[in-house]
Structures are given as C-alpha cells and as structure tokens.
TORSE-835615 format. One record per atom (N, C-alpha, C): residue in three letters; x, y negated, z. Coordinates in steps of 0.001 Angstrom, whole numbers, plus 524288, in hexadecimal, padded with zeros to 5 digits. Each point is the difference from the previous one (the first is absolute). Layout:
// residues N
alaXYZ
...
This chain:
// residues 117
unk8032D804487FFEC
unk7FD6C7FC3880023
unk802867FA867FF17
unk7FF497FBD17FDFD
unk8034C7FBE37FF9E
unk7FA6E7FA8A8009D
unk802647FC86802B0
unk7FD7C7FB9C80026
unk803BE7FB077FE4F
unk7FB4E7FCEB7FCD5
unk8021A7FBB17FDE7
unk7FD8A7FB73801F9
unk802557FB2880185
unk7FD7B7FC8780157
unk8026F7F9E67FD59
unk7FD087FD337FBA7
unk801BC7FBBF7FE4E
unk7FFAC7FBD08030C
unk802FA7FBFD7FEAC
unk7FE567F99280226
unk803367FD777FC96
unk7FF7F7FA8A80086
unk8016F7FBE27FCAE
unk7FC887FDBC7FB62
unk7FBC08019D80021
unk7FCA67FDE97FC20
unk7FD9F7FB27801F9
unk7FD537FCFC7FD58
unk7FD477FA7180157
unk7FFC87FD8C7FA5C
unk7FF657FAC480200
unk7FF597FB9B7FB53
unk804D27FD837FF50
unk801557FF2B7FA45
unk803D07FE4E7FE3D
unk7FE2B7FBD87FA93
unk802E17FBA77FF33
unk7FEDB7FD727FB73
unk802BC801A87FB59
unk7FE5E7FF837FB4D
unk8028B801B97FBDC
unk804F17FDEE7FEE2
unk80457804117FEFB
unk804D27FD638002F
unk80376802C08054E
unk7FCA47FF898032F
unk80231802D1805BB
unk801608045480042
unk8015E801FA80463
unk801A6804CC80148
unk7FE00801EE805CE
unk7FEF3806277FF0E
unk7FEFD8021180568
unk80317804F880011
unk7FF93802E5804CE
unk804C98040680041
unk7FC3F804EB802F0
unk7FE77803267FD60
unk7FD4D80517802A9
unk803A9804938026B
unk7FDFD800CD8041C
unk80348803E8801F9
unk7FCAD80577800E4
unk8020F8040E800DF
unk7FD6180582800B8
unk804238031480347
unk7FDA780296804BE
unk8038F8023A803FE
unk7FD01805687FF8E
unk80386802B07FF10
unk7FE2A805E67FFA0
unk80144802F2805CA
unk7FD1A8042180108
unk7FFCB8023F80540
unk7FEBB805C97FDC0
unk80281802E8802CA
unk7FEF4805EC7FFF5
unk803D48036B7FBA6
unk7FEB5803897FDDE
unk80277804857FDF5
unk8024E7FCD77F966
unk8036B7FCB6800E9
unk802527FCD27FBB3
unk806148033A7FD2D
unk800E280426802F2
unk80550801287FEFD
unk7FFF3803CF7FA93
unk803EE800CA7FD50
unk800DC8018C7FB67
unk7FDF17FBEA7FB01
unk80021801967FAED
unk7FFB07FD7B7FC44
unk7FA5B7FD387FFA5
unk7FF2B7FAF47FED5
unk7FB4B7FE3B7FFC1
unk7FF557FAA27FCE1
unk7FBFD7FEDA7FDDF
unk7FFAA7FAC37FE17
unk7FC077FB7280161
unk801B17FC9A80107
unk7FD1B7FCA2801E3
unk7FE0C7FB8C7FC8C
unk7FA637FEB680043
unk7FDB37FBE47FB9C
unk7FD5F7FBF480267
unk7FF4A7FCBF7FD9F
unk7FAD07FB1E8015C
unk7FD797FFCC7FB0B
unk7FACB800C0800FA
unk7FB977FF3D7FBAF
unk7FC867FBF080215
unk7FDA17FDCC7FC7D
unk7FC107FB58800CD
unk7FA8C801307FD33
unk7FC747FF4C80363
unk7FA078004B7FDD1
unk7FDA87FA9780066
unk7FD4B7FE807FCA8
unk7FAE17FBDB8004E
unk7FA858027A7FF7D
unk7FCF77FD1380185
unk7FAE5801B180020
unk7FDA78018D7FA07
unk7FCFD804CC7FF7C
unk7FEAF8027A7FB5E
unk804A6802227FD0B
unk805628017380127
unk803898014F7FCF6
unk802618050B80233
unk802D0801527FCCA
unk802DF805498026D
unk805C87FDC880254
unk80201803DF80302
unk804197FDB5803A5
unk8057A801277FC2A
unk802297FB477FFDD
unk803C5800D67FB6A
unk805F28005F80381
unk80395802967FE26
unk80521801018016C
unk803957FAB87FF0D
unk8022E7FD4C805D9
unk803947FA9B7FE0E
unk805CD8018A7FED4
unk801748024080425
unk805018018180134
unk800B880607801C3
unk80451800EE7FF31
unk8022D80632801A3
unk8061D7FEE68021E
unk7FFEA803BC803C4
unk805F9800FC801BD
unk801AF8059780245
unk8033B8019C7FE5D
unk801FF8057380057
unk802DA7FF4D806A6
unk7FFAD805278032F
unk8019C7FF8480547
unk806407FFFA80043
unk802B98002E7FAC0
unk806127FDBE80018
unk7FEC07F9D88001F
unk7FBD67FDB27FE73
unk8014B7FA117FF0D
unk8020B7FE947FAAB
unk802878045F7FC64
unk802A57FDD07FBDE
unk7FBA38002A7FBCC
unk7FCCA802607FF25
unk7FBD07FEEE7FC26
unk7FB2A7FEAC80074
unk7FF6C7FB3D7FD86
unk7F9E07FCCA7FFA5
unk7FF297FF637FBD4
unk7FA818000180070
unk7FCF07FE527FABB
unk7FCBD7FBFB800EC
unk7FCF57FCE47FC0B
unk7FC947FC5F80172
unk7FC607FF827FBF6
unk7FAE77FDD47FFDC
unk7FCB57FEDB7FBAB
unk802267FB1B7FE37
unk7FE43800237F9EC
unk801BF7FC3E7FD43
unk7FF697FAB5801C7
unk7FAD77FFE280303
unk7FE687FA9080124
unk802057FDB2803D6
unk803A2803B28036B
unk802F97FC8D80416
unk804DB800E57FF49
unk80325802197FC4B
unk805A0801287FF80
unk801AD7F8EC8003F
unk80452800CE80201
unk8020D7FA6B80026
unk7FE187FBEF804E8
unk7FC4F8014D801DA
unk7FD907FCAE80345
unk7FF55803FE8066F
unk800C1805A680062
unk7FD29801DE803A2
unk805B080479800CF
unk800B2800E980486
unk80558802D08014A
unk7FE2A8031E80525
unk80037806087FF3E
unk7FF758032A803B5
unk804B88023A80272
unk7FF6F8004880513
unk8058D802BA80307
unk7FE62801B8804EB
unk803F48031C80160
unk7FE9E803AF804AA
unk804F57FF8C80450
unk7FE717FFCB80489
unk803C78008580402
unk7FFF9805AE8021D
unk802FF8034D7FF38
unk7FEA2804B58037C
unk800398003F80532
unk803837FC598018E
unk800AA8002A80611
unk7FB9B7FE02802DB
unk7FB2F7FCAE7FE12
unk7FBFF7FF0080297
unk7FC07803F67FCF1
unk7FFD8802B97FBF0
unk7FCAA801B67FE0B
unk7FBBC7FDC57FDE7
unk801647FBF27FCC4
unk7FE177FABC7FE5D
unk80130800907F910
unk7FAAE7FE887FEBF
unk8011E7FED07F9E1
unk7FDDE7FB1F7FFA1
unk8024A7FB027FC1D
unk7FEBF7FB247FF61
unk7FEB77FF507FA24
unk7FB647FAD67FF34
unk7FE9B7FE977FB4C
unk8008B7FA62800BB
unk804407FE667FDEB
unk802817FA037FE5E
unk7FC327FDE67FBE2
unk7FD1D7FC63800CC
unk7FCF37FE987FB09
unk800777FA917FF86
unk802CA7FEAB7FBD9
unk8016A7FA5A7FF37
unk7FC0A7FE467FAD3
unk800DA7FA917FF44
unk7FD3B7FE097FC16
unk7F9F8802097FEC0
unk7FDDA7FF448041C
unk7FAED8029E800CA
unk7FB0E7FD777FC04
unk7FCFF803E97FDAB
unk7FB6F7FD2E7FD2F
unk7FB2180118802C4
unk7FBDE7FC9B7FDB2
unk7FAED80285801A5
unk7FED9805527FED2
unk8016F801947FBC1
unk7FDCA8063F7FE5A
unk8044B8033B80281
unk803627FF3580407
unk802918037F803E3
unk7FB378002880599
unk7FB3C7FDA67FF2C
unk7FCB88002B804A9
unk7FE3F806277FFEE
unk800EB80196803A6
unk7FDEE805F880167
unk8000C800EE8047E
unk7FF0D80495801AA
unk8019C8045F804A9
unk8045D8032C7FE9A
unk803387FFD480357
unk805C2802267FEBC
unk7FF888050380358
unk8011F804817FE46
unk80145804B1802B5
unk804EA802117FFB2
unk80288802A8804E6
unk803C98025380046
unk7FE88806E57FFB0
unk80395802067FC81
unk7FFF4804E97FEB1
unk803CF803CC7FF41
unk7FFB2804E580251
unk804BF8024D8007E
unk7FF79805577FD5B
unk8033B8020F7FCFC
unk7FEB5806B57FF55
unk80525802BA800A8
unk7FF3D803BB8028C
unk802F380346802A8
unk80227804857FC4A
unk80465801A08018F
unk80231804557FB1C
unk7FB77804A5801F8
unk7FD3B8014A80269
unk7FCE8804F2800DC
unk7FB2B7FE857FC73
unk7FEEC7FA5B7FE2B
unk7FB377FF3B7FCC5
unk7FBBA7FD358039E
unk801128000A804D1
unk7FC227FC5A802F4
unk800AB7F9297FF05
unk7FB737FE2D7FEBC
unk8008A7F9E0800B2
unk7FC8A7FE0D804D4
unk801687FA437FFED
unk7FDD37FECA8054F
unk7FF2B7F99E7FE43
unk7FCF37FDAE801CD
unk7FE0F7FA357FE59
unk800997FE3B80565
unk8012E7FA7C7FECC
unk7FF1E7FBEC80557
unk7F9877FD537FF5B
unk800237FE1480443
unk7FBBC7FBD380026
unk7FCC97FBD27FB79
unk804CB7FDF67FDF6
unk800DF7FBBC7FC4E
unk7FFDF7FAD38033A
unk8028B7FC927FCD0
unk7FFE07FA228027C
unk7FED47FC447FB4F
unk7FC6F7FC81801A0
unk7FDC27FD3F7FB68
unk804847FA8E7FF6E
unk800B97FFC37F97D
unk8034D7FB8B7FE83
unk7FD167FCAC7FD6A
unk7FF317FA97800AD
unk7FCEC7FD497FD1B
unk803157FABF7FFED
unk800A67FECF7FA37
unk803367FD417FD35
unk7FB5A7FB577FD71
unk800BF7FB4180191
unk7FE687FAE87FD72
unk801E57FD0A7FC71
unk7FBBC7FD837FD11
unk803507FD347FB72
unk800987FA918004B
C-alpha cells in the first residue's frame, strides 16, 4: 500500500509560478515511476510529466515542455512539479500518481491549480 499526499496548489497569475509537492509513504521500494496528471471538469485525466525512480528519465506532455520541470528527492520520498510561465489553460486539478514495479498504481487526492489571466 502506498499513500500519496499532494500540496502546493493555489492561485497564480498568468506568467507566474507554482511548485507542487507529492510525498509518498508506504511500500515504494524497488523500481517505480511517478507522474503528475491533471484534469478539468468533463475531461479525461491527462499525463503532464513522469519521472523514473532513478530520477534520470523524465517525460513531459508537449503542452508543458520548457515550462514545467519534474524532479524528486529520494531522501524525502517526494516528487515535485515546478510550473513556470503558467497559462490559464494550466488550470486544473493536479494528481500525483505512482506505478510500482509489481503493476500496482496509486493516486493522490489532487490539488487545485488556478491560473488567472
């Protein structure tokens, strides 16, 4: 069992920045991938960024490349999403997600990000 707790969401102006954090607890040993997804009302949850457990492999959605950076601190069991040059289209609920090597997946409760124009 893994628990994920997000924080750092809130209100930002267009062009501003926010940093999301996701603290993982429980059985996170072994290989895994951690991701950030986002979802707006009536739409599917979309992948924003991914990072492998080594921290060396990262992927981003085209819509956030060059603006968002995913990183992790193994000592703190925390993954971050630094969001710069925010746009109103980035407004969404952001979810932390982990895929374990055994195939199990877990979600956080989500954190709201609102970007005003």
